[in-house]
Each structure stands twice: as structure tokens, then as C-alpha cells.
C-alpha positions in Angstrom: 0.0 0.0 0.0 1.2 3.5 -0.7 1.8 6.0 2.0 -1.2 8.3 2.5 -0.3 12.0 2.8 -2.2 13.2 5.8 -2.4 16.9 4.8 -3.1 18.5 1.4 -3.1 22.2 2.4 0.6 22.5 1.6 -0.1 21.6 -2.1 -3.0 24.1 -2.6 -0.9 26.9 -4.2 0.5 24.5 -6.8 -3.0 23.6 -8.0 -3.8 27.2 -9.1 -2.9 28.6 -12.5 -0.1 31.2 -12.5 -2.5 34.1 -13.0 -3.8 33.5 -9.5 -0.3 33.4 -8.0 0.4 36.9 -9.3 -3.1 38.5 -9.0 -5.1 36.3 -6.7 -3.0 35.7 -3.6 -6.0 36.4 -1.3 -8.0 33.6 -2.9 -5.1 31.1 -2.6 -4.6 32.1 1.0 -8.4 31.7 1.7 -8.5 28.2 0.1 -5.3 27.1 1.9 -6.7 28.3 5.3 -10.0 26.5 4.5 -8.1 23.2 3.9 -6.0 23.7 7.0 -9.2 24.1 9.0 -10.7 20.9 7.5 -7.5 19.0 8.4 -7.6 20.0 12.0 -11.3 19.4 12.7 -12.4 15.9 13.5 -15.9 16.2 12.2 -15.0 17.0 8.6 -14.2 14.6 5.8 -10.6 15.6 4.9 -9.1 14.5 8.2 -11.4 11.4 8.5 -10.8 10.3 4.9 -7.0 10.7 5.3 -7.1 8.5 8.4 -9.3 5.9 6.9 -6.6 3.2 6.5 -5.4 3.7 10.1 -8.8 3.0 11.5 -9.6 -0.2 9.7 -9.1 -2.3 12.8 -12.2 -2.2 15.0 -10.0 -1.9 18.1 -8.4 1.3 16.7 -11.6 2.6 15.1 -13.2 5.9 15.6 -15.5 6.2 18.6 -18.2 7.8 16.4 -18.2 4.7 14.2 -18.7 2.3 17.1 -21.6 4.4 18.4 -23.2 4.4 14.9 -22.6 0.7 14.5 -24.3 0.0 17.9 -27.3 2.2 17.2 -27.7 0.8 13.6 -27.2 -2.9 14.1 -27.5 -3.6 17.8 -30.5 -1.5 18.7 -32.9 -4.4 19.1 -30.3 -6.9 20.1 -31.1 -8.4 23.6 -28.1 -8.1 26.0 
């Protein structure tokens, strides 16, 4: 398996055409700050998707997944 890069905000500027690098620095800074926010917040998809391969073991899985799994599949299960 290839190594998954955990952050993408460092590559944002290279995704824009050269015209934005000379005349649209504010837009690039905004988009970069937006992705940095998404990478640091647990509830948004960028951080969760990048950590997907680390949480494939149920013992290391996200707590939110376990709560969802219990509510979805074990709601009527007699304990």
C-alpha cells in the first residue's frame, strides 16, 4: 500500500494557475486556510478520509463509528 499524505493544504498553491499566483493571492490564502481548518477538525471529511486506513481495525476505530454501529445494528439486540 502506498503512503497516504495526511495533509493537502501544503499543495494548494501549486494547484492554481499562474495568474492566481500573481493576481489572486487572497483567494489562494483563503482556500489554503480552509483546507487547514478541515485538516484540524475531526468532524469534517478531509481528516477522517486521510485517516481511513489507520482505523480499519475495530480496536483502533473511531468512537463515532462504534456508536453508529451499535445504534444501527444492535438497537434491538437483547443483551
